[in-house]
Legacy VTK file of the C-alpha trace (Angstrom):
# vtk DataFile Version 3.0
C-alpha trace
ASCII
DATASET POLYDATA
POINTS 400 float
0.000 0.000 0.000
1.435 3.386 -0.990
1.501 5.729 1.984
3.409 8.989 2.256
5.573 9.429 5.363
4.960 12.741 7.155
8.684 13.553 7.160
11.806 12.007 5.635
15.391 12.909 6.420
17.840 12.951 3.499
20.062 9.914 3.933
21.642 7.286 1.704
22.735 3.685 2.111
26.261 4.780 1.252
26.233 7.260 4.139
25.043 4.549 6.542
27.619 1.966 5.470
30.353 4.595 5.473
29.413 5.644 8.991
29.438 2.031 10.201
32.918 1.464 8.794
34.279 4.766 10.129
32.882 4.167 13.626
34.414 0.679 13.742
37.825 2.030 12.803
37.859 5.181 14.920
34.726 6.282 16.795
36.628 8.876 18.841
38.042 10.391 15.656
34.521 10.831 14.272
33.321 12.449 17.489
36.202 14.939 17.498
35.682 15.735 13.816
31.977 16.407 14.330
32.718 18.658 17.272
35.060 20.740 15.099
32.493 20.869 12.285
29.823 22.236 14.635
32.203 24.774 16.170
32.928 26.213 12.748
29.497 25.968 11.135
27.585 27.560 14.009
30.234 30.011 15.266
30.274 28.408 18.700
32.798 28.813 21.498
32.319 25.267 22.763
30.368 22.115 21.868
29.122 19.262 24.039
27.933 16.174 22.126
25.068 14.171 23.631
22.974 11.092 22.870
19.912 13.213 22.013
18.624 16.744 21.727
16.608 16.166 24.906
19.798 15.316 26.781
21.403 18.484 25.419
18.495 20.616 26.648
18.534 18.932 30.049
22.241 19.709 30.391
21.625 23.307 29.247
18.977 23.855 31.908
21.259 22.391 34.533
23.827 25.091 33.734
21.456 27.964 34.516
21.715 29.654 37.921
18.828 30.204 40.289
16.719 33.290 39.684
16.798 36.187 42.194
14.059 34.457 44.204
16.207 31.366 44.664
14.095 29.329 42.221
15.176 27.154 39.321
12.738 28.421 36.703
12.773 28.792 32.918
10.401 30.301 30.342
9.188 27.842 27.685
6.645 27.963 24.840
3.212 26.555 25.632
3.139 24.677 22.317
6.166 22.634 21.292
7.721 19.175 21.460
6.904 17.297 24.661
10.631 16.737 25.171
10.905 20.282 26.532
8.931 19.178 29.584
11.011 15.992 29.779
14.188 18.083 29.957
12.723 20.440 32.567
11.724 17.477 34.718
15.165 15.926 34.328
16.855 19.175 35.360
14.342 19.802 38.180
13.264 23.180 36.774
9.969 24.979 37.167
8.395 26.243 33.939
6.787 29.599 33.253
4.955 29.128 29.968
4.550 31.813 27.338
2.200 31.699 24.366
2.901 30.967 20.689
1.500 33.065 17.835
-0.841 30.672 15.952
-0.401 32.645 12.719
3.396 32.439 12.477
4.502 29.847 15.085
6.787 32.498 16.536
6.910 33.802 20.075
4.012 35.842 21.440
6.189 38.675 22.734
3.802 40.202 25.328
3.293 36.717 26.778
7.060 36.116 26.882
7.598 39.451 28.598
5.037 38.510 31.250
6.685 35.118 31.842
10.121 36.713 32.207
8.727 39.295 34.627
7.664 36.453 36.941
11.326 35.561 37.374
13.275 33.067 35.271
16.904 32.070 34.845
16.621 31.833 31.071
14.312 31.475 28.063
13.892 28.484 25.759
13.011 29.595 22.209
12.023 26.633 20.017
11.489 26.529 16.267
8.562 24.541 14.917
8.526 22.739 11.549
11.318 24.884 10.078
9.589 28.235 10.724
11.716 31.175 11.940
11.375 33.029 15.239
11.304 36.756 16.012
14.863 36.980 17.315
15.046 40.780 17.609
11.898 40.677 19.726
13.149 37.791 21.863
16.516 39.467 22.404
14.975 42.786 23.373
13.225 41.059 26.277
16.082 38.819 27.420
18.711 41.559 27.092
16.612 43.843 29.269
16.320 41.077 31.879
19.985 40.091 31.560
19.235 36.388 31.050
20.438 33.884 28.414
18.421 32.367 25.586
18.509 28.642 24.897
17.806 28.217 21.185
16.129 24.861 20.562
17.009 24.498 16.878
16.035 20.827 16.579
13.443 21.889 13.973
15.122 25.163 13.026
18.154 24.348 10.875
17.947 26.219 7.592
15.794 29.020 9.001
17.082 32.568 8.764
16.938 35.740 10.828
18.569 39.139 10.502
21.095 38.061 13.137
22.058 34.818 11.386
20.937 31.297 10.574
19.138 28.777 12.731
21.510 27.065 15.129
23.686 30.147 15.620
21.327 32.504 17.443
21.201 31.483 21.100
23.597 31.965 23.983
23.130 28.211 24.209
21.891 26.196 21.221
20.386 22.717 21.228
20.692 20.580 18.095
19.035 17.235 17.447
20.146 14.651 14.896
17.270 12.246 15.411
15.273 10.573 12.682
12.848 12.966 11.045
15.025 16.026 11.626
16.442 18.144 8.833
19.964 16.903 9.588
20.064 13.334 10.819
22.570 10.944 12.283
19.935 8.395 13.255
20.169 9.855 16.755
22.258 12.198 18.828
22.328 15.842 19.775
24.617 18.698 20.661
24.761 21.688 22.984
26.588 24.781 21.747
27.614 27.850 23.733
28.633 31.286 22.519
29.115 34.750 23.965
29.637 36.107 27.477
26.153 35.312 28.775
26.443 31.560 28.181
27.534 29.543 31.221
30.648 27.399 31.017
30.211 23.719 30.198
30.828 21.056 32.843
33.240 18.174 32.420
32.341 15.675 29.654
29.340 13.495 30.443
30.254 10.439 32.517
27.749 7.701 31.713
28.878 5.091 34.244
28.093 2.478 31.572
30.392 -0.205 30.223
31.541 -1.094 26.739
28.843 -3.744 26.404
26.014 -1.287 27.119
27.437 1.243 24.695
27.868 -1.483 22.091
24.230 -2.503 22.438
23.154 1.124 21.978
25.342 1.537 18.914
24.038 -1.679 17.331
20.429 -0.724 17.994
20.931 2.758 16.518
22.535 1.281 13.404
19.739 -1.240 12.857
16.929 1.261 13.478
18.516 3.865 11.210
18.946 1.337 8.407
15.352 0.174 8.786
14.114 3.778 8.722
16.066 4.401 5.515
14.635 1.269 3.871
11.026 1.613 5.015
10.691 5.386 4.908
9.651 5.533 1.240
6.003 5.643 0.121
5.980 2.124 -1.358
7.027 0.579 1.973
6.061 3.064 4.688
2.610 1.506 4.997
4.182 -1.621 6.515
5.647 -0.080 9.702
2.769 2.424 9.883
0.334 -0.497 10.188
2.138 -1.953 13.223
0.525 -0.395 16.335
3.437 -1.183 18.636
5.811 1.060 16.695
3.732 4.137 17.472
4.634 5.945 14.245
3.023 9.367 14.155
2.130 9.260 17.853
3.198 11.990 20.264
3.908 10.703 23.753
5.668 12.103 26.795
8.924 10.372 27.701
10.281 10.269 31.232
13.701 11.899 31.683
16.851 9.801 31.751
20.447 10.514 32.680
22.229 12.405 29.834
24.501 10.178 27.762
27.305 10.603 25.265
26.946 10.661 21.494
27.836 7.346 19.844
30.577 7.127 17.222
28.177 5.781 14.567
25.816 8.722 15.035
28.684 11.225 14.867
29.983 9.611 11.682
26.540 9.636 10.061
25.891 13.287 10.979
29.113 14.257 9.199
28.140 12.229 6.118
24.646 13.721 5.828
25.582 17.394 6.201
25.719 18.077 2.458
22.447 16.278 1.672
20.709 18.049 4.557
21.693 21.430 3.129
20.658 20.437 -0.404
17.261 19.248 0.833
16.265 22.699 2.103
15.873 24.118 -1.405
13.797 21.106 -2.419
11.474 21.501 0.571
10.982 25.179 -0.254
9.965 24.243 -3.808
7.462 21.675 -2.544
6.078 24.145 0.002
5.639 26.760 -2.736
3.768 24.268 -4.915
1.496 23.286 -2.043
0.815 26.901 -1.074
-0.137 27.713 -4.662
-2.345 24.619 -4.946
-4.130 25.523 -1.716
-4.597 29.198 -2.522
-8.107 30.309 -1.654
-8.994 27.124 0.224
-11.747 27.702 2.788
-11.081 24.502 4.731
-7.550 25.350 5.865
-5.249 28.301 6.452
-1.574 27.959 5.500
0.657 29.577 8.119
2.921 32.364 6.851
6.589 32.282 7.935
7.743 35.354 9.795
9.837 37.448 7.398
8.727 35.610 4.270
9.067 32.318 2.442
12.867 32.340 2.145
13.289 32.615 5.937
11.749 29.147 6.477
13.270 25.723 5.857
9.839 23.984 5.753
10.636 20.787 7.585
6.886 20.406 7.146
4.173 22.798 5.954
1.846 23.722 8.850
-1.822 24.544 8.242
-4.771 25.310 10.510
-8.098 23.541 10.040
-10.976 26.009 9.773
-13.374 23.952 11.918
-13.641 20.870 14.097
-15.250 18.901 11.273
-12.331 19.660 8.965
-9.893 18.680 11.717
-11.742 15.390 12.252
-11.624 14.629 8.524
-7.898 15.314 8.323
-7.203 13.090 11.310
-9.197 10.303 9.648
-8.093 10.599 6.014
-4.843 12.550 6.190
-2.271 9.971 7.403
-2.279 8.124 4.073
-1.101 11.346 2.425
1.510 12.169 5.062
-0.781 14.699 6.773
-0.227 14.607 10.503
-1.853 16.443 13.374
0.433 18.593 15.509
1.120 18.088 19.184
-2.244 16.977 20.623
-1.842 18.912 23.876
-0.247 22.229 24.750
2.659 21.667 27.113
0.968 23.225 30.117
-1.749 20.561 29.954
0.633 17.626 30.135
0.293 15.758 33.394
4.072 15.730 33.735
4.097 19.547 33.638
1.547 20.052 36.386
4.051 19.848 39.229
6.339 22.298 37.419
3.953 25.150 36.754
0.699 26.926 37.550
-0.254 28.320 34.129
-2.828 30.961 33.366
-4.994 29.140 30.799
-6.519 32.371 29.504
-3.099 33.734 28.538
-2.089 30.663 26.506
-4.878 30.558 23.937
-2.558 30.409 20.943
-0.943 27.186 22.077
-4.331 25.680 22.865
-5.682 26.579 19.401
-2.639 25.027 17.729
-3.083 21.771 19.636
-6.676 21.545 18.416
-6.380 22.646 14.788
-2.788 22.451 13.511
-1.789 19.873 10.886
1.392 19.464 8.867
1.828 18.509 5.219
4.886 16.618 3.954
7.512 18.574 2.015
10.228 15.930 1.589
11.840 14.432 -1.510
9.012 11.985 -2.209
6.515 14.786 -2.914
6.100 15.421 -6.632
3.380 16.903 -8.831
0.952 13.995 -8.379
1.377 14.058 -4.592
0.767 17.820 -4.506
-2.419 17.311 -6.502
-3.564 14.513 -4.176
-2.948 16.691 -1.117
-4.853 19.570 -2.739
-7.847 17.277 -3.373
-7.753 16.115 0.242
-7.651 19.648 1.607
-10.009 21.184 -0.960
-12.652 18.463 -1.449
-15.231 20.864 -2.897
-12.960 21.951 -5.795
LINES 1 401
400 0 1 2 3 4 5 6 7 8 9 10 11 12 13 14 15 16 17 18 19 20 21 22 23 24 25 26 27 28 29 30 31 32 33 34 35 36 37 38 39 40 41 42 43 44 45 46 47 48 49 50 51 52 53 54 55 56 57 58 59 60 61 62 63 64 65 66 67 68 69 70 71 72 73 74 75 76 77 78 79 80 81 82 83 84 85 86 87 88 89 90 91 92 93 94 95 96 97 98 99 100 101 102 103 104 105 106 107 108 109 110 111 112 113 114 115 116 117 118 119 120 121 122 123 124 125 126 127 128 129 130 131 132 133 134 135 136 137 138 139 140 141 142 143 144 145 146 147 148 149 150 151 152 153 154 155 156 157 158 159 160 161 162 163 164 165 166 167 168 169 170 171 172 173 174 175 176 177 178 179 180 181 182 183 184 185 186 187 188 189 190 191 192 193 194 195 196 197 198 199 200 201 202 203 204 205 206 207 208 209 210 211 212 213 214 215 216 217 218 219 220 221 222 223 224 225 226 227 228 229 230 231 232 233 234 235 236 237 238 239 240 241 242 243 244 245 246 247 248 249 250 251 252 253 254 255 256 257 258 259 260 261 262 263 264 265 266 267 268 269 270 271 272 273 274 275 276 277 278 279 280 281 282 283 284 285 286 287 288 289 290 291 292 293 294 295 296 297 298 299 300 301 302 303 304 305 306 307 308 309 310 311 312 313 314 315 316 317 318 319 320 321 322 323 324 325 326 327 328 329 330 331 332 333 334 335 336 337 338 339 340 341 342 343 344 345 346 347 348 349 350 351 352 353 354 355 356 357 358 359 360 361 362 363 364 365 366 367 368 369 370 371 372 373 374 375 376 377 378 379 380 381 382 383 384 385 386 387 388 389 390 391 392 393 394 395 396 397 398 399
C-alpha cells in the first residue's frame, strides 16, 4: 500500500555503510571531527555532544543559575515538542509558559515578557517545523532582563533571521540529529555555547556504563537507522505504519533519563549527511511553494505564513490550521495516508508531567491551545512530486 511518510530525512545507504565502517575504525576520531564541524558551522565557542537533543536541553537547563528568588525556573513555549517538559523534569526546573502566535509559530512577545517578569533564569526559544522566530523581539526582552536564551534548533536548521541562521542565534543552542530532523545521524544531539552570557560547560558526560552497554546502543541505533532508511519511502512506509506497537506518528511524553554521550556511529553519520541536509532545504521550499499555490483560496484550511517571508523558512513540514472541528476530524481520519499529521495533541501546560512544574494561566495561553486543536502538517520531503501535490490539494479542498 502506498503511503506517504509525514517527514523524511535525506540519507543514503552509502552514508550509513560509510558511517558504520568509520565508527568501527575510529569512533573517537569521528566524534572529534563532528565537534570541530559544529564549532565552525555555528560560530560556537564550545560544543558538548550528547545522545539526544533532549539530553542536550537537560544539560543546558542544569547550567542555569537560580533566579533572584532562589528558584530554578525557565520560560518555555506553551506549544512545542513534549521533550521540553522531559528536559525540565530531568533538570528539576519549574516552567513559566509563554504563548505561541498561531499565525506564524513564533513567540508571542507580550506573553514572553510577562513570563520573564515572573522571574526566570533563562528562556527556551524553540522553532517549529522549520519556521523562523522573532529573534530581535526575543533578544529585546532577554537583554533587558539580563538572562540567556537557549535556542532549541532541533526543527530550526535552515531558518534565517537578521542576526544569522538557525543554530547560531542562542547563547546556548540545542541541536538534534534524530530521525525525522532536517539533519540526521539516526540519533544524537549537541549543545553549543557562545558569547559572554552563556555559562561554562561542565566536564564531559560520565555515563557510568560499560563497553557492552554502549555497544548494544550503537548496534540498535545502526539497525533502526537502516530500517528507517529502507522503510521510509512511500511504497514501503505503509508496513511499519500499520504496526501499532511502533507508534509511528504518535506523540507521547517520555520520562527523563540521565544524559549520555553521542555514539561514534551517530557522529559519523551526521558528518556524512551534512551536504544532503543542506541540499534538501531548497527542495522543501519548492514543494512548500507548490502546495501553497495549490491551496490558494482554500476555505477549509489556512496555510501559516513564515515570519519574514518564504525564504526565511526551511519547511521541515508545511503547517496549516483547520478552519473547523469537522475539517480537523476529517484530516485526522483521512490525512495519514497522504503524510498529513496532526500537531502536538496537547499544549505543554496541559501535560500531566508539567503540572508539578507550573501553575499556568490558561486564559493567557490561547494560541498554544488553538494550535493543539487545529494544527496539521503537510509533507515537504523528496518523495513529494506533482501527483502528490495534486492529491494533497484534493484532500484539503474536497469541494474543488
